[in-house]
C-alpha positions in Angstrom: -8.0 -1.6 12.9 -8.8 -2.3 9.3 -6.9 -4.9 7.2 -7.1 -5.7 3.5 -5.2 -7.9 1.1 -4.4 -7.2 -2.6 -2.7 -9.0 -5.5 -0.3 -6.9 -7.5 -1.3 -6.9 -11.2 1.0 -4.3 -12.6 3.6 -6.0 -14.9 6.4 -3.9 -13.3 5.2 -4.8 -9.8 5.1 -2.1 -7.1 8.0 0.0 -8.6 8.9 3.7 -7.9 6.0 5.5 -9.5 3.1 3.5 -8.0 4.9 3.3 -4.7 5.3 7.1 -4.7 1.6 7.5 -5.5 0.6 5.2 -2.5 2.9 7.0 -0.1 1.5 10.4 -1.2 -2.1 9.1 -0.9 -1.7 7.9 2.7 0.7 10.5 4.1 -2.0 13.1 4.9 -3.9 10.7 7.2 -3.4 10.5 10.9 -3.8 6.7 11.1 -0.8 4.4 11.2 -0.6 2.3 8.1 1.6 -0.8 7.5 2.4 -2.7 4.2 3.1 -6.3 4.6 4.8 -8.6 2.1 6.5 -12.0 2.6 6.8 -11.9 6.4 8.0 -8.3 6.4 6.1 -5.2 7.4 7.0 -1.5 6.7 5.5 1.9 7.4 3.5 2.7 4.2 4.2 6.4 4.7 7.9 5.7 3.9 8.9 5.5 0.2 12.1 3.8 1.2 10.3 1.2 3.3 7.8 0.4 0.5 10.6 0.2 -2.1 12.7 -2.1 0.1 10.1 -4.9 -0.2 10.8 -5.4 -3.9 7.2 -6.4 -4.6 6.8 -8.1 -8.0 3.8 -8.8 -10.2 1.6 -11.4 -8.6 2.8 -10.6 -5.1 0.2 -10.7 -2.3 0.3 -7.7 0.0 -1.5 -6.8 3.2 -2.3 -3.3 4.3 -3.2 -2.6 7.9 -4.5 0.8 9.0 -5.1 1.7 12.6 -6.3 5.1 13.8 -9.1 7.7 13.8 -9.4 8.0 10.0 -8.5 4.4 9.1 -11.6 3.8 7.0 -11.0 6.9 4.9 -7.4 5.9 4.5 -8.3 2.4 3.3 -10.8 3.8 0.9 -8.1 6.0 -0.6 -5.6 3.1 -0.8 -8.3 1.1 -2.6 -9.0 3.9 -5.0 -5.3 4.4 -5.9 -4.5 0.7 -6.3 -7.5 0.0 -8.5 -7.7 3.2 -10.6 -4.0 3.0 -11.5 -4.2 -0.7 -12.3 -1.6 -1.5 -9.7 -3.5 -4.2 -7.8 -6.9 -5.8 -7.3 
């Protein structure tokens, strides 16, 4: 299991476009991946789940991956969040 925390830096927060990019990035992986925010945790492969959290700028999120390709999945998440200026 791999876990990492991020702070949302996008002024719009984690709105539809970046949420969609994250879901698309993690969906091909076999590992289970959860997104946590304010005591709630959702399946990160579900756009509705991610959007339901209403994550605003400055929000602290936790991403937990568990499975055979968890390290590659987390590397991809890191790449998407940083390259698209969504979080750091």
